[in-house]
N, C-alpha and C positions, 0 to 999 in steps of 0.2 A: 460571456463564457465561451465555450467551444461550440462551433456550429459545424455539423457534419452533414454532408450532402446526401440526398436520397440515393444516388448511385452507389455510394459507399455502403449505406445501410442495406440496400438490396443485395449487393454482392456479398456482404458478410452474413446475411440472414440473421441480423441482430437488430434490435430496436436501438434507438439513440441512447437510452439509459443503459442498456446492456453493454453497448460498445464503450461508453464512458467508464463503466465499471471494469471492463476487460483492460482498457488502457491504463487505468489507475493501478490495477493489480499488477500488470506487467512492469510498469515503472517503479512501483514500490518494491517488487521482488528483485529488481535489478539494482536497488538502492539508488535510483536516480531521482526519486521523490521521497521526502520524509512522510511519515504517517499522516500528519495533519493535512498536508497538501494533497496527498493521495485520496483521503476520505472526502476532501472538498471537491476534487475532480470527479469522483464517483457520485457526488451529490448525496452522500450518506452521512449520518451522524457517526461519530467515532466508534461508538459501541457496535453499531450495525456493521461498520467496515471491519472492525476487529473480528466479529463473528464470521464475516465472509472470508477473511484471511484464514481463520480456523477451519472452516468448511473446505476451503481449497488447499489446505495443508501448506500454507505459505508461512514460513517462520517469521516471527516478529523479533527474534533475538538471534544474533549471529556471533561469530568469533570476535569481531571488532567490539561488539557490545560487552562481551565477556572480559576482554582485555581492559576496556574502559572501567568496568565495575571493579576489577581486581586493583587497578591503579587507585581508584577512589578509596577502596577499603584500606590499601596500604597508607594512603595519605591520612586517613582517619585513625590509623594505628589499630585497625580491627583485623588485620591479617598479618 
């Protein structure tokens, strides 16, 4: 997995686990990592990671998701 040097941990004032969570949250919020990969990087189960996203007020649903859902509903003749 990811190995983080003590210098980085000392400078950030974070534990290794905290820094991994912060990186995972940042990459997920920037849509650079999908949910499953971000929870894996954070070393959290998906339910715990979902709760962390909620606490940090990081959206799990955006405009692209909405457009995709609308297209799916149209394809299913439900819209």
